[in-house]
VEXZA-476026 format. One line per 3 residues: their letters; for each residue x, y, z of C-alpha. Coordinates in Angstrom, 1 decimal. Layout:
<atoms>
A = X Y Z ~ ...
</atoms>
This chain:
<atoms>
XXX = 72.7 28.0 10.2 ~ 74.0 30.2 13.1 ~ 74.4 33.9 12.8
XXX = 77.9 35.1 13.3 ~ 77.7 38.4 15.1 ~ 80.1 41.4 15.1
XXX = 80.7 43.6 18.2 ~ 77.7 45.7 19.0 ~ 75.3 43.7 16.7
XXX = 71.9 42.8 18.1 ~ 69.7 39.9 16.9 ~ 66.3 38.6 17.9
XXX = 66.3 35.0 19.3 ~ 62.5 34.6 19.5 ~ 61.2 36.5 16.4
XXX = 62.0 33.7 14.0 ~ 61.5 31.0 16.7 ~ 58.1 31.4 18.3
XXX = 57.8 29.2 21.3 ~ 61.5 29.1 22.0 ~ 62.1 29.0 25.7
XXX = 65.1 26.9 26.6 ~ 68.5 27.9 25.3 ~ 72.1 27.1 26.4
XXX = 74.7 29.8 26.4 ~ 78.1 28.4 25.9 ~ 81.4 30.3 26.4
XXX = 84.8 29.1 25.4 ~ 88.4 30.1 25.1 ~ 92.0 28.9 24.5
XXX = 95.0 29.9 26.5 ~ 98.0 31.2 24.5 ~ 101.2 29.5 25.1
XXX = 102.6 31.9 27.6 ~ 104.0 30.5 30.8 ~ 102.7 32.5 33.6
XXX = 103.7 30.0 36.2 ~ 100.1 29.0 37.0 ~ 97.2 27.4 35.3
XXX = 94.4 29.6 33.8 ~ 91.0 29.3 35.4 ~ 88.4 31.3 33.6
XXX = 84.9 31.6 35.0 ~ 81.6 32.2 33.2 ~ 78.8 34.0 35.1
XXX = 75.4 35.6 34.5 ~ 74.1 38.8 36.1 ~ 70.3 39.0 36.0
XXX = 69.7 42.8 36.1 ~ 66.7 45.1 36.3 ~ 66.0 48.2 34.2
XXX = 68.6 50.1 36.2 ~ 71.4 47.8 35.1 ~ 71.9 46.4 38.6
XXX = 70.9 43.1 40.4 ~ 68.0 43.4 42.8 ~ 69.6 40.9 45.2
XXX = 72.7 38.8 45.5 ~ 71.0 35.6 44.2 ~ 70.7 37.4 40.8
XXX = 74.4 36.7 40.3 ~ 74.7 33.1 38.9 ~ 78.3 31.7 39.0
XXX = 80.3 28.8 40.3 ~ 79.4 29.7 43.9 ~ 75.6 30.1 43.1
XXX = 74.8 27.7 40.3 ~ 71.0 28.2 40.1 ~ 68.9 31.3 40.2
XXX = 66.0 31.0 42.8 ~ 63.5 31.2 39.9 ~ 65.2 28.2 38.2
XXX = 65.4 30.3 35.0 ~ 69.2 30.4 34.9 ~ 71.5 27.5 35.7
XXX = 75.3 27.4 35.6 ~ 76.4 23.9 34.5 ~ 79.6 23.9 36.6
XXX = 83.1 25.3 36.8 ~ 85.8 24.3 34.2 ~ 89.2 24.8 35.8
XXX = 91.4 24.5 32.7 ~ 89.6 25.5 29.5 ~ 91.3 22.6 27.7
XXX = 89.7 20.8 24.8 ~ 87.3 21.9 22.0 ~ 83.9 23.4 22.2
XXX = 82.2 25.1 25.2 ~ 84.3 25.4 28.3 ~ 81.4 26.5 30.4
XXX = 77.6 26.5 29.8 ~ 74.7 28.4 31.3 ~ 71.2 27.1 30.7
XXX = 68.4 29.8 30.4 ~ 64.7 29.1 30.4 ~ 63.4 32.3 28.9
XXX = 59.8 31.7 29.9 ~ 60.8 31.4 33.6 ~ 62.9 34.6 33.8
XXX = 61.3 36.8 36.5 ~ 59.3 39.8 35.2 ~ 61.6 42.3 37.0
XXX = 64.7 41.1 35.1 ~ 65.4 43.3 32.0 ~ 68.5 41.5 30.8
XXX = 70.9 38.7 31.6 ~ 74.6 39.7 31.2 ~ 77.1 37.0 30.4
XXX = 80.7 37.6 31.7 ~ 84.0 35.7 31.9 ~ 86.6 36.5 34.5
XXX = 90.1 35.1 35.1 ~ 90.2 33.6 38.6 ~ 93.0 35.0 40.8
XXX = 94.4 37.0 37.8 ~ 96.5 39.4 39.8 ~ 98.3 36.8 41.8
XXX = 98.9 34.6 38.8 ~ 99.8 37.7 36.6 ~ 97.3 36.7 33.9
XXX = 95.0 38.7 31.7 ~ 92.8 38.4 28.6 ~ 95.8 39.3 26.4
XXX = 96.9 35.8 27.1 ~ 93.6 34.3 26.0 ~ 92.6 33.6 22.4
XXX = 89.6 32.2 20.5 ~ 87.2 33.5 23.1 ~ 83.5 33.1 22.1
XXX = 80.0 33.0 23.2 ~ 77.3 31.1 21.4 ~ 73.6 30.3 22.0
XXX = 71.9 27.1 21.0 ~ 68.4 25.7 21.3 ~ 68.5 23.2 24.2
XXX = 65.7 21.1 22.7 ~ 67.1 20.7 19.1 ~ 70.8 21.4 19.7
XXX = 70.8 23.8 16.8 ~ 73.3 26.7 17.2 ~ 71.4 30.0 16.7
XXX = 74.2 32.5 17.1 ~ 77.9 32.9 17.8 ~ 80.1 35.8 18.6
XXX = 83.8 35.5 18.5 ~ 85.7 38.1 20.5 ~ 88.4 38.9 18.1
XXX = 89.4 42.0 20.1 ~ 92.9 42.1 21.3 ~ 92.4 42.6 25.0
XXX = 95.7 43.3 26.8 ~ 95.5 44.0 30.5 ~ 91.8 43.2 31.2
XXX = 91.0 40.5 33.7 ~ 87.2 40.4 33.1 ~ 85.0 40.7 30.0
XXX = 81.3 41.1 29.3 ~ 80.8 38.8 26.3 ~ 77.1 39.6 25.6
XXX = 73.6 39.9 27.0 ~ 70.1 38.5 26.5 ~ 67.5 41.2 26.9
XXX = 63.8 41.7 26.6 ~ 62.4 44.0 24.0 ~ 58.6 43.9 24.3
XXX = 57.7 40.2 23.9 ~ 61.0 39.3 22.1 ~ 64.2 38.1 23.5
XXX = 67.3 39.6 21.8 ~ 71.0 39.1 22.1 ~ 73.6 41.9 22.1
XXX = 77.2 41.1 21.3 ~ 79.2 43.4 23.7 ~ 82.8 42.3 24.0
XXX = 84.0 44.9 26.6 ~ 86.9 44.3 28.9 ~ 87.4 45.4 32.5
XXX = 90.3 45.7 34.8 ~ 89.9 44.6 38.3 ~ 88.4 41.1 37.6
XXX = 85.3 39.8 39.2 ~ 85.2 42.5 41.9 ~ 85.0 45.2 39.3
XXX = 82.1 43.4 37.5 ~ 80.3 42.8 40.7 ~ 80.6 46.5 41.7
XXX = 79.4 47.5 38.2 ~ 76.3 45.3 38.5 ~ 75.5 46.1 42.2
XXX = 76.6 42.8 43.8 ~ 78.0 43.1 47.3 ~ 81.3 41.3 47.5
X = 82.3 39.9 50.8
</atoms>
């Protein structure tokens, strides 16, 4: 049975699951019925950061424009342009055993594409969640529903996988940012062209 996390809660993925290596991180959302004059396009991404909280190179940012990390450890399964339907809207596969040794954590984010032009923000998004399941068995291990009422934010950090000794843990973060993807990239040390 999956663990339902609260904001700030941390849980070990591997302690009770020795040998676990392949997980899928699913993110999802629904769009409130506000007419903003444009479709919503939310984008999931992963930042593979070192101990200093920054990427060591541009390829450590996995998103719709760079679907697979050079190590093969993190793979984005593709961009969903509408967020319609039930279940995960986007998925990112993680092979924990293949994550490079210099990576301390993998931060999972969602941003609203072209939010300023389309006058959109997370206040118009509901039922946002992140969940992790075992790729081999399909068993959902944990889920975090972002119940927060974001208002003007255009980007959010949903959660992070991080190494603690030999264990992999998950931290439910749920923080919003203004400034969309550019603000997140700046925060994690990615040069934006």
